[in-house]
Backbone as a ProteinNet text record, in pm:
[ID]
protein_1_A
[PRIMARY]
TCLSKGRGYHFPTCHILDVCGFRVLFDCPMDLSALTVFAPIPVDSCTMLDVEASACSALKYLDSESFENKRRKIGAPLDASSLIHAEPYYKTVKSLHLWNSSFIDIVLISSPMGMLGLPFLTRAKGFSAKIYATEATARIGQLMMEDLVAMNMELRQFYGPDESGFPRWMKWDELEMLPLALKEIVVGKDGSELSGWMPLYS
[TERTIARY]
85.1	0	88.7	64.5	139.6	73.9	146.9	94.5	121.2	229.2	262.4	352.1	315.7	399.2	522.5	520.1	635.7	649.8	754.9	783.9	934.4	996.5	1139.9	1222.4	1343	1441	1388.1	1316.9	1271.3	1157.8	1093.7	983.2	976.6	1061.6	1062.9	930.8	913.4	790.1	782.4	662.5	640	538.7	577.2	490.5	479.6	371.9	358.9	328.6	403.1	394.2	350.4	250.9	201.2	251.3	343.2	400.2	377.6	295.1	268.4	229.6	150.5	104.8	197.1	314.6	406.8	389.1	375.6	361.7	495	546.9	676.5	654	700.6	691.2	823	816.3	934.1	942	1031.7	1058.9	945.4	985.4	890.7	937.9	912.3	969.3	884.1	941	867.7	881.6	781.9	785.3	853.8	986.6	1060.1	1032.5	988.5	957.5	839.3	754.6	638.5	678.9	803.6	849.7	860.9	850.7	862.6	748.3	642	530.1	556.4	661.6	691.5	804.2	790.6	891.8	1011.3	1132.7	1251.7	1270.3	1363.2	1392	1446.3	1388.8	1439.6	1586.1	1661.9	1805.3	1831.4	1748.8	1775.4	1747.2	1681	1656.5	1785	1886.6	2013.6	2086.2	2053.2	2120.8	2057.6	1939.1	1873.4	1947.8	1944	2023.5	1963.8	1833.3	1776.4	1659.2	1636.5	1536.3	1395.9	1371.7	1237.9	1194.8	1288	1255	1213.5	1285.2	1251.1	1118.7	1094.8	967	852	874.6	772.4	741.6	846.4	824.7	751.9	778.7	708.4	559.7	527.3	386.7	317	389	330.2	300.7	394.2	374	247.9	230.7	113.7	-15.1	-13.8	-134.1	-168.3	-66	-90.5	-152.5	-145.8	-203.6	-355.6	-415.8	-561.3	-622.2	-750.7	-823.9	-818.5	-829.7	-829.6	-695.8	-586.2	-452.9	-436.3	-485.8	-475.8	-554.1	-671.4	-754.7	-685.2	-612.4	-541.8	-431.9	-375.9	-264.5	-306.2	-434.1	-477.9	-441.7	-468.1	-437.7	-309.8	-241.4	-119.8	-1.8	104.2	225.3	287	348.7	408.1	531.6	542.9	664.8	682.6	783.6	815.3	698.9	620.3	509	392.2	391.6	284.9	299.8	421.8	450.1	388.2	380.1	326.2	434.5	409.3	506.6	476.9	529.5	504.6	606.6	614.3	699.7	648.8	737.5	691.5	630.3	535.1	487.6	547.2	539.8	607.1	506.6	514.4	416.4	464.7	383	417.4	330.9	348.8	267.7	130.7	31.4	-99.7	-167.1	-144.9	-208	-155.2	-33.2	25.4	-51.4	-113.5	-189.7	-317.4	-357.8	-479.5	-452.6	-325	-287.3	-262.9	-297.2	-265	-116.7	-37.1	108.3	150.3	65	100	97.9	35.8	31.3	156.4	241.2	362.8	470.6	527.1	626.2	769.8	794.9	930.3	926.4	1026.3	1044	1180	1181.5	1306.2	1333	1447.8	1483.9	1588	1558	1648.2	1739.8	1706.7	1788	1769.3	1861.3	1844.6	1712.9	1670.7	1544.6	1425.4	1441.4	1333.4	1315.7	1405.5	1391	1353	1335.9	1307.7	1173.9	1079.6	949	939	1047.2	1042.9	999.5	1049	1004.5	854	786.5	640.1	577.3	637.4	583.1	616.2	739.8	782.8	714.9	664.4	595	446.7	402.2	261.3	235.1	116.6	78.5	81.9	149.4	152.3	261.2	340	445.5	555.6	590.2	696.7	776.5	767.5	835.3	987.1	1057.1	1202.1	1236.1	1336.2	1375	1512.8	1524.3	1651.1	1697.2	1825.6	1888	2037.5	2105.6	2250.9	2310	2432.9	2497.4	2512.5	2549	2567.2	2434.8	2326.4	2193.9	2153.2	2174.7	2135.7	2214.5	2344.7	2427.2	2391.4	2375.6	2340.5	2199.5	2108.6	1971.8	1967.8	2048.8	2053.8	2103.7	2206.9	2258.3	2150.6	2073.4	1967.1	1857.3	1822.3	1720.5	1766.8	1892.7	1947.5	1948.8	1980.6	1981.3	1840.9	1741.6	1602	1556.3	1590.3	1550.7	1615.7	1745.7	1816.1	1754.4	1721.3	1659	1522.7	1446.4	1312.4	1317.9	1415.4	1431.3	1464.8	1545.6	1581.1	1457.9	1375.2	1253.2	1153	1147.8	1056.4	1097.6	1228.4	1275.8	1235.3	1237.2	1203	1052.7	974.5	829.3	755.7	821.7	756.6	678.1	669.5	594.7	445.4	377.7	232.1	166.2	112.2	60.2	-70.9	-144.3	-275.6	-267.4	-154.6	-142.6	-204.5	-273.1	-332.5	-294.8	-203.3	-151.9	-260.1	-244.1	-342.7	-354	-239.1	-242	-323.4	-350.7	-426.6	-576.6	-620.2	-763.6	-813.9	-935.8	-984.5	-991.9	-1029.2	-1037.9	-900.2	-793.5	-657	-614	-650.4	-614.2	-680.6	-803	-873.8	-802.5	-720.6	-650.3	-514.8	-471.3	-342.2	-349.8	-240.2	-237	-264	-325.7	-371.4	-259.7	-139.4	-27.4	11.9	12.4	47.9	-64.6	-186.9	-302.3	-305.6	-267.8	-268.2	-162.9	-48.3	56.2	7.8	-59.2	-99.7	-214.8	-319.5	-438.8	-454.4	-373.7	-387.2	-496.9	-502	-601	-743.2	-759.8	-894.3	-920.8	-827.2	-846.7	-823.2	-763.3	-750	-612.2	-517.8	-380.3	-348.2	-443.2	-417.7	-385	-440.4	-418.1	-276.6	-201.2	-64.5	37.5	-2.9	90.7	103.1	227.1	250.5	364.1	361.1	476.4	595.5	714.8	835.3	863.1	920.1	965.9	1082.5	1110.1	1222.1	1326.8
-118.4	0	123.4	214	339.7	438.9	477.6	575.6	717.5	734.9	866.8	850.3	918	914	1000.8	1088.9	1173.8	1284.8	1364.3	1473.9	1485.3	1377.8	1381.2	1369.8	1428.8	1414.3	1463.1	1577.4	1635.7	1557.6	1470.7	1392.8	1259.3	1161	1032.2	957.3	859.6	780.2	696.6	652.5	572.5	463	338.7	224.7	133.3	56.6	-51.3	-179.8	-284.3	-411.6	-520.7	-596.1	-707.8	-837.3	-905.3	-1030.3	-1140.9	-1237.5	-1353	-1309.7	-1205.6	-1159.7	-1061	-1035.6	-936.4	-804.9	-697.4	-565.5	-492.2	-454.1	-387	-245.3	-147.8	-7.6	32.8	81.4	129.1	281.1	326.1	468.1	537	638.3	718.5	864.1	930.5	1063.3	1177.8	1297.7	1422.7	1504.3	1585.6	1669.8	1801.9	1805.9	1928.7	2040.9	2006.5	2111.9	2196	2139.9	2214	2327.1	2325.3	2432.2	2567	2565.9	2691	2788.5	2743.1	2834.2	2918.3	2882.5	2954.3	3055.1	3170.7	3275	3240.5	3251.1	3235.1	3358.1	3351.1	3468.2	3578.9	3700.3	3810.5	3838.8	3879.6	3904.8	4013.2	4121	4232.5	4196.8	4079.3	4041.8	3999.8	3961.6	3919.2	4036.3	4157.9	4273.6	4317.5	4261.6	4298.7	4238.1	4307.4	4264.6	4146.4	4138.2	4023.9	3966.2	3836.7	3762.3	3811.8	3855	3899.7	4019.3	4108.2	4227.2	4186.7	4088.8	4047	3971.3	3888.8	3817.2	3915.2	4016.8	4119.1	4192.5	4226.1	4298.4	4211.5	4078.6	3987.7	3984	3980.1	3978.7	4109.1	4219.2	4348.9	4354.3	4296.3	4295	4216.5	4100.1	4017.6	4088.3	4151.8	4218	4343	4406.3	4532	4509.6	4385	4357.8	4359.8	4445.7	4453.8	4343.3	4321.1	4220.4	4253.4	4382	4424	4396.8	4421.5	4393.5	4245.2	4160.2	4016.1	3973.6	4033.2	3997.5	4035.9	4147.7	4191.1	4093	4022.1	3931.3	3805.6	3767.3	3638.7	3622.6	3722.9	3712.6	3781.1	3844.5	3919.2	3824.8	3872.1	3790	3760.9	3644.2	3604.8	3687.7	3727.1	3789.4	3745.1	3799.1	3754.3	3775.9	3882.1	3909.6	3812.7	3737.9	3641.4	3514.4	3487.6	3362.8	3361.7	3243.7	3228.7	3264.4	3366.8	3413.1	3345.2	3223.8	3145.3	3033	2971.1	2853	2747.5	2689	2594.7	2467.6	2415.7	2279.7	2197.8	2067.1	1980	1882.3	1864.5	1782.9	1638.3	1548.2	1406.4	1331.2	1200.6	1116.3	1099.4	1172.3	1173.5	1036.7	959	826	730.1	755	666.6	673.9	788.7	805.3	720.5	674.5	592.9	447	410.5	272.8	259.3	145.7	115.2	79.3	163.2	143.1	12.2	-43.2	-169.8	-286.4	-267.1	-372.9	-375.8	-272.2	-267.8	-351.8	-447.3	-538.5	-492.2	-436	-397.8	-263.4	-178.8	-53.5	-59.8	-47.9	-46.8	95.4	150	286.7	281.3	347.5	340.9	461.6	572.3	693.3	780.3	874.4	964.7	1042.4	1083.9	1157.5	1068.6	939.1	845.7	813.8	866.7	838.1	961	1076.6	1199.9	1196.2	1118.3	1110.2	999.7	923.6	811.7	850.9	963.1	996.8	1014.8	1059.2	1070.2	932	835.2	698.9	624.8	634.8	555.2	597.1	721.2	762.2	726	667.7	626.2	508.8	505.9	401.1	264.2	170.7	33.4	3.8	103.2	79	-6.5	-116.5	-203.6	-268.2	-212	-270.8	-258.8	-348.1	-339.6	-248.3	-162	-64.6	-102.3	-108.6	-145.1	-32.4	0.7	100.4	73.8	115.7	101.6	199.9	173.7	260.8	403.2	414.6	547	624.6	555.2	618.7	666.3	581.9	616.8	737.7	743.2	854.2	986.6	981.7	1105.1	1149	1053.5	1086.1	1149.5	1099.1	1157.3	1301.4	1326.7	1464.1	1556.9	1507.8	1589.3	1618.3	1518.5	1539.6	1642.2	1630.3	1725.2	1866.6	1878.8	2008.8	2068.2	1984.5	2029.6	2079.8	2004.2	2042.2	2174.6	2192	2316.2	2435.3	2416.3	2523.4	2559.6	2456.6	2481.2	2553.9	2520.7	2588.6	2736.2	2763.8	2902.8	2981.6	2919.8	2985.8	3002.5	2904.5	2914.5	3029.5	3050	3162.5	3294.5	3300.8	3425.2	3451	3349.6	3368.5	3344	3275	3242.8	3114	3036.1	2910	2935.3	2843	2853.3	2790.6	2875.2	2827	2750.8	2775.5	2712.5	2566.1	2525.3	2389.2	2374.5	2477.1	2478.4	2611	2610.5	2737.4	2822.7	2953.2	3046.6	3035.7	3010.5	3005.1	2885.8	2785.7	2668.1	2689.8	2799.6	2827.1	2860.2	2816.4	2824.3	2968.6	3063.8	3201.5	3255	3206.5	3246.3	3176.4	3049.4	2975.4	3036.1	3085.9	3147.7	3272.1	3335.2	3457.3	3431.5	3305.1	3274.8	3292.2	3335	3334.3	3193.4	3184.5	3054.8	2952.3	2995.8	2902.4	2841	2922	2871.8	2787	2829	2755.2	2612.8	2597	2464.1	2374.1	2432	2353.8	2311.9	2403.6	2377.9	2278	2298.2	2212.6	2111.3	2123.8	2033.4	2078	2016.4	2055.5	2025.6	1917.2	1879.5	1916.9	1988.2	2033.9	1928	1813.5	1702.2	1692.8	1779.4	1761.1	1835.2	1906.7	1982.1	1888.9	1767.8	1673.1	1619.1	1637.8	1587.6	1675.5	1797.5	1890.1	1860.4	1856.8	1828.2	1915.3	1947.2	2017.4	1923.6	1980.8	1898.4	1830	1710.4	1639.1	1714.2	1687.3	1753.2	1650.7
0	0	0	-93.8	-98.6	-3.1	100.1	195.1	147.8	73.2	19.3	-102	-210.9	-331.8	-316.9	-215.9	-191.2	-294.1	-273.3	-366.7	-385.1	-427.1	-452.8	-325.8	-330.1	-222	-87.1	-85.9	40	105.7	30.8	86	12.2	54.5	-15.4	-0.4	-85.3	-81.8	45.4	78.4	199.3	165	190.5	159.9	280.2	283.6	383	305.6	339.8	267.9	364.4	324.3	405.2	342.6	413.4	362.3	464.2	428.4	516	657.6	667.8	798.9	867.4	810.4	865.3	790	865.4	802.3	810.8	693.3	683.2	632.2	707.4	666.5	601.6	477.6	407.4	421.4	505.3	530.1	606.5	682.1	760.9	751.9	638.7	615.1	669.8	660.4	682.7	555.3	525.8	406.2	439.4	422.4	454.6	355.2	233.3	136.1	182.8	271.5	322.7	416.5	465.2	554.7	483	350.7	275.6	304	370.8	400.6	525.4	602.1	726	704.6	770.6	759.3	846.7	792.4	876.6	963.4	1055.8	1140.4	1051.4	1057.7	976	1006.6	904.7	919.4	1021.7	1021.7	1112.8	1258.2	1282.2	1421.3	1490.5	1412.7	1470.8	1537	1496.6	1553.8	1684.7	1716.9	1841.9	1959.9	2071.2	2185.5	2258.3	2268	2338.9	2261.4	2282.2	2207.8	2236.9	2360.6	2397.1	2314.1	2287.2	2207.8	2067.1	2008.5	1873.3	1870.4	1973	1979.5	1993.5	2072	2093.8	1963.8	1887.8	1762.5	1661.6	1663.6	1572.7	1604.8	1732.9	1773.7	1737.2	1754.9	1718.5	1569.5	1489.6	1345.2	1309.5	1374	1345.7	1384	1501.8	1550.6	1470.1	1412	1341.5	1203.7	1152.5	1021.5	1030.9	953	954.7	869.4	891.2	814.8	665.7	633.9	493.3	426.6	499.9	445.3	415.1	506.1	485.7	362.4	342.5	227.2	96.7	97.2	-23	-63.3	36	9.2	-65.6	-57.9	-110.9	-258.4	-339	-480.9	-521.6	-427.3	-459.4	-478.8	-549.8	-564.7	-427.8	-416.1	-288.4	-256	-129.8	-79.3	65.7	133.5	270.5	366.3	345.2	436.8	417	304.7	278.6	361.4	408.6	479	618	677	812	912.3	993.8	1092.6	1226.3	1242.5	1363.8	1370.2	1488	1500.9	1403.1	1322.3	1219.3	1276.8	1202.7	1222.8	1108.6	1119.6	1023.3	964.6	833.5	762.4	756.3	806	807.8	706.4	701.1	612.3	677	625.9	692.8	689.7	584	573.8	679	728.2	829.2	960.5	988	1112.3	1113.1	994.6	985.3	1021.8	1028.9	1061.1	1210.7	1265.6	1404.3	1410	1477.2	1476.8	1543.1	1627.4	1693.1	1594.6	1476.2	1376	1288.1	1297.7	1216.3	1285.3	1211.5	1268.9	1244.3	1126.1	1087.2	1016.2	1043	969.2	901.2	768.7	692	644.5	681.5	643.6	532.7	420.8	305.4	291.7	360.4	348	471.5	496.8	612.1	607.1	488.1	475.5	512.5	493.4	521.9	668.6	755	898.4	980.5	916.3	990.9	1063.9	1014	1079.1	1183.3	1204.2	1299.1	1440.5	1497	1633.3	1646.6	1540.1	1544.9	1555.7	1485.2	1484.7	1613.6	1660	1775.7	1905.3	1912	2034.6	2032.5	1920.2	1910.2	2003.4	2058.7	2154.2	2087.7	2152.1	2102.7	2002.5	1963	1864	1925.2	1859.9	1910.2	1797.4	1677.2	1560.9	1572.8	1506.6	1496.7	1378.6	1398.1	1295.5	1241.9	1108.9	1045.7	953.2	965.8	878.1	877.4	772.7	772.7	873.4	916	1014	959.8	832.2	771.3	768.7	730.6	727.4	865.7	968.1	1105.2	1156.1	1127.4	1176.3	1109.4	976.8	904.4	943	955.3	995.8	1133.6	1226.6	1361.5	1356.4	1275	1260.8	1204.6	1106.7	1047.6	1149.1	1230.7	1334.8	1436.8	1480.1	1577.8	1520.8	1391.7	1326	1319.6	1289	1285.1	1422	1527	1662.2	1701.6	1670.1	1703	1629.5	1500.1	1422.1	1479.3	1516.4	1569.2	1703.1	1787.6	1916.8	1896.4	1796	1764.1	1721.3	1636.8	1591.2	1704.8	1795.5	1910.5	2001.9	2017.4	2099.4	2036.8	1904.7	1836	1838	1798.9	1787.9	1918.8	2012.6	2139.1	2126.7	2235.9	2230	2215.9	2150.4	2135.1	2257.4	2345.1	2473.5	2459.6	2353	2339.3	2298.4	2239.7	2188	2049.9	2003.3	1869.3	1805.5	1708.5	1654.9	1589.6	1602.8	1548.7	1397.3	1329.9	1183.1	1131.4	1217.7	1175.8	1182.9	1243.2	1249.4	1108.8	1081.2	943	892.1	979.2	931.3	891.9	957.7	920	791	776.7	655.6	532.2	550.7	438.8	387	473	434.8	369.8	367.9	306.6	155.2	91.4	-55.7	-107.1	-224	-274.2	-285.5	-327.3	-343	-209.5	-103.8	28.8	87.3	62.4	116	61.4	-66	-126.5	-61.8	-24.5	43.2	181.8	252.1	390.3	398.7	320.6	334.4	222	115.2	1.2	-93.4	-207.9	-308.5	-263.2	-186.5	-142.1	3.1	66.4	204.1	309.9	272.2	366.7	432.8	395.5	442.4	571.2	626.4	748.7	866.2	862.8	973.5	975.8	866.5	861.8	929.7	973.9	1037.2	1186.7	1234.9	1376.8	1430.2	1560.5	1619.2	1621.4	1614.6	1608	1741.3	1732.3	1851.3	1914.4	2042.1	2109	2149.4
[MASK]
++++++++++++++++++++++++++++++++++++++++++++++++++++++++++++++++++++++++++++++++++++++++++++++++++++++++++++++++++++++++++++++++++++++++++++++++++++++++++++++++++++++++++++++++++++++++++++++++++++++++++

C-alpha cells in the first residue's frame, strides 16, 4: 500500500507491505519542502540585543495587520510578508496516522530523509516494531534530526511558544486569508492535508 507518493528528495515515498502476515513499513519521512510556508527569522533580528525584544516585535507585526490587508494578500504575488510568521509545524505522512502502529512489525529505512518522521511513529501508543537502517543512514539521519531540533528551538525563541497547543495560523479564518499558493501547500487541493501537520519532537 502506498501511503505517500512523496515529492522527490525532500519527501521520499512511503509504503507498507504485508508479507505472510508481517507488516513492513518502508521509510517514515517528513515533508521538509512544506516548511517553505513559514517565515525564517528576519536578518535584522540578529542585531537585536535580546530575544524577547525580537519576539515582541514579531507579535506586534502580526497584531498590526488589519483584516483588509490580509484579504489583499490572497491574490497578490508572494513575498516575505505572505509567509506564516510562527513557530513551524512539520508535515508528516498523513495516511500513516490511519494505521494502528502496533500492527507494524518492521520498519526499513532506506535513506536519512526516510527516517526523519520516525520519532512521530515511535511515540505512538503500542508501537513495538524493529527498525533497520545502515549505520551510515542512522548517523546522518541523527545529525539531520538534531539540526532540525536546534533550528526549531531558535525559531521558538524568536516567535515564542504557542501556549494554546493549537496554533493560530491553523484556524480556518486564518487559513482562508493565506495566498492561494500557500493555502494549497498547507491544506492540500482537497483540504485534507491539514491533519498531517505536527509540532516537532524535542
